[in-house]
C-alpha positions in Angstrom: -3.7 -5.6 -57.6 -6.9 -7.9 -58.8 -9.7 -7.9 -56.5 -9.5 -11.5 -55.8 -6.1 -11.1 -54.5 -6.9 -8.1 -52.3 -9.7 -10.0 -50.8 -7.6 -13.0 -49.7 -4.7 -10.6 -48.1 -7.8 -9.4 -46.3 -8.9 -12.6 -44.9 -5.3 -13.6 -44.0 -4.6 -10.6 -42.4 -7.9 -10.9 -40.7 -7.1 -14.6 -39.6 -3.7 -13.5 -38.5 -5.4 -10.9 -36.0 -7.4 -13.0 -34.3 -5.4 -16.4 -34.5 -1.7 -15.8 -35.0 0.6 -15.3 -31.8 3.7 -13.6 -31.3 6.2 -14.8 -28.9 8.8 -12.7 -27.1 12.3 -13.3 -27.0 13.6 -11.8 -23.8 16.9 -9.5 -23.1 19.6 -11.8 -21.6 19.1 -11.1 -17.5 21.5 -8.9 -15.7 24.0 -11.0 -13.3 26.7 -9.0 -12.9 27.2 -5.4 -11.1 24.7 -3.6 -9.7 23.6 -3.2 -6.3 24.2 -6.0 -3.9 22.4 -8.7 -2.3 22.6 -7.1 1.3 21.7 -3.8 0.2 18.9 -5.2 -1.6 17.6 -7.1 1.2 18.1 -3.9 3.2 16.4 -1.6 0.7 13.4 -4.3 -0.3 9.5 -2.9 0.7 6.2 -3.1 -1.0 5.3 0.2 -2.9 1.9 1.7 -1.2 -0.6 0.8 -3.6 -2.1 4.3 -3.8 1.0 5.6 -4.7 1.8 2.9 -7.3 3.5 4.2 -10.2 2.3 4.1 -13.6 5.6 4.3 -15.5 7.1 2.1 -17.8 9.1 -0.9 -17.1 12.2 -2.0 -20.1 12.3 -5.2 -21.4 15.7 -5.8 -19.8 14.2 -5.4 -16.2 11.5 -7.3 -17.0 13.7 -10.0 -17.9 16.1 -9.9 -15.0 12.9 -10.3 -13.0 11.2 -13.0 -14.3 14.7 -14.8 -14.3 15.2 -14.2 -10.9 11.9 -15.7 -10.0 12.3 -18.9 -11.9 14.9 -18.8 -14.6 17.9 -21.4 -14.8 20.9 -20.6 -13.2 22.9 -23.9 -13.8 22.7 -26.3 -16.3 19.2 -27.5 -17.6 17.6 -28.2 -14.2 19.1 -25.8 -12.0 16.5 -22.8 -11.0 17.1 -19.6 -9.2 14.6 -20.9 -6.4 14.2 -24.6 -4.8 11.8 -27.0 -6.0 10.5 -30.2 -4.5 12.0 -33.1 -5.7 14.2 -31.5 -7.7 11.4 -31.0 -10.2 11.1 -28.2 -12.7 9.1 -25.0 -11.8 5.6 -26.1 -10.9 4.3 -22.5 -10.4 3.8 -20.9 -13.6 4.4 -17.4 -14.4 2.2 -15.4 -16.3 2.6 -11.4 -17.4 0.0 -9.3 -17.9 0.9 -5.7 -20.0 -0.1 -3.1 -21.9 0.3 -5.4 -25.3 -1.3 -8.8 -23.8 -1.0 -11.5 -21.7 1.9 -14.0 -21.9 3.6 -17.3 -20.0 7.2 -16.8 -19.1 8.7 -20.3 -20.2 11.8 -20.5 -18.3 13.2 -23.1 -20.6 14.4 -20.5 -23.5 13.5 -17.5 -21.6 10.9 -16.1 -23.6 7.3 -14.7 -23.1 4.8 -17.4 -24.8 1.7 -14.9 -25.8 -1.7 -16.1 -24.7 -3.6 -13.4 -26.0 -3.3 -10.1 -27.1 -5.9 -8.3 -24.4 -5.1 -5.6 -21.9 -6.3 -7.7 -18.6 -4.7 -5.6 -15.9 -7.6 -4.0 -14.8 -9.6 -6.9 -14.6 -7.7 -9.4 -12.3 -7.0 -7.6 -9.5 -9.6 -6.5 -6.5 -7.6 -2.9 -5.7 -8.3 -0.2 -8.5 -4.4 0.8 -8.6 -3.1 -2.9 -10.0 -4.6 -1.4 -13.4 -1.5 1.1 -13.0 1.2 -1.5 -12.8 3.3 -1.7 -15.9 3.2 -5.7 -15.4 1.4 -7.8 -13.2 2.8 -11.3 -12.5 0.5 -14.0 -12.3 1.3 -17.0 -10.1 -0.4 -20.3 -10.9 0.2 -23.6 -9.9 0.5 -26.1 -12.5 -1.9 -28.6 -12.5 -0.2 -31.1 -14.4 3.5 -30.7 -12.7 3.1 -33.4 -10.1 3.2 -37.1 -10.6 5.0 -38.0 -7.5 3.6 -36.0 -4.7 0.4 -36.8 -2.5 -2.2 -34.4 -3.9 -2.8 -33.1 -0.5 1.1 -31.8 -0.2 0.5 -29.9 -3.8 -1.1 -26.8 -2.2 1.7 -26.7 0.3 4.5 -26.8 -2.3 2.7 -24.5 -4.5 2.4 -21.7 -2.1 6.2 -22.3 -0.8 7.1 -22.2 -4.4 5.4 -18.5 -4.7 7.2 -17.2 -1.3 10.3 -18.0 -2.8 9.7 -16.5 -6.4 8.1 -13.5 -5.2 11.0 -12.8 -3.0 13.4 -13.3 -5.5 11.2 -11.1 -7.8 11.3 -8.6 -5.1 15.1 -8.4 -4.6 15.7 -8.2 -8.1 13.4 -5.3 -8.4 14.8 -3.6 -5.7 18.3 -3.8 -7.3 16.9 -2.5 -10.6 15.2 0.9 -8.5 11.8 -0.8 -9.8 8.1 -0.5 -7.8 7.2 -4.4 -6.6 4.1 -5.1 -4.5 2.9 -8.6 -3.9 -1.1 -8.9 -3.6 -3.3 -11.9 -2.8 -6.6 -9.7 -3.3 -7.0 -11.7 -6.7 -10.2 -12.7 -9.1 -9.2 -16.2 -9.8 -12.3 -17.1 -11.9 -11.3 -13.9 -13.9 -7.7 -15.0 -14.5 -8.9 -18.3 -15.2 -11.0 -17.7 -17.9 -8.6 -15.2 -19.5 -5.4 -17.1 -19.4 -7.6 -19.9 -20.5 -5.9 -22.2 -17.7 -6.4 -26.1 -17.8 -8.3 -27.9 -15.2 -7.1 -27.8 -12.0 -4.4 -24.8 -12.2 -5.1 -22.3 -9.4 -4.0 -18.5 -9.5 -2.2 -18.4 -6.1 -1.2 -14.6 -6.0 0.1 -11.5 -8.1 3.3 -9.6 -8.3 3.0 -5.4 -9.5 5.9 -4.4 -11.2 6.2 -0.6 -12.0 8.6 2.3 -12.3 
């Protein structure tokens, strides 16, 4: 192979390493069989931080938890959680894992890569957060509202996080996964690492493990 061609291939490879993003298509979420709703409610709990497991979570399990948190469950504008005035989900879920950081796109049910960095150890105040297979980061979307008083946005956003995290808890319980919601996060670090647009606010984080 000529030297010139080898140099071109090397440059293209380096370019892709730094700038090419790899979105991930998620498996179809589980919506049948499994643990009943009432059994999930009975068993729902937060896994103690000191004993949080470091095992891997399968792609189909992550897919089901994300769908439960804010996925489509009917038509093109029906979600698994209530949204004010029928708006699309105005709290976004970012997923931090070993292979990088992603944004969950409910429309299309896939993960959009933000970067290929493992930021799990840097975004929470407790040391055990780095052991979770995934950290689901709830972020308010600054540009989602056009018809709501700005003073109400925070209330709507935190209410949405409550519904989304509870759905994620119940799905995790049904799948026999470990989960723990924490509010002790590092907002400034998250904003920088996720390259969040101005006005977006990290609200909390749900650790997911097995």
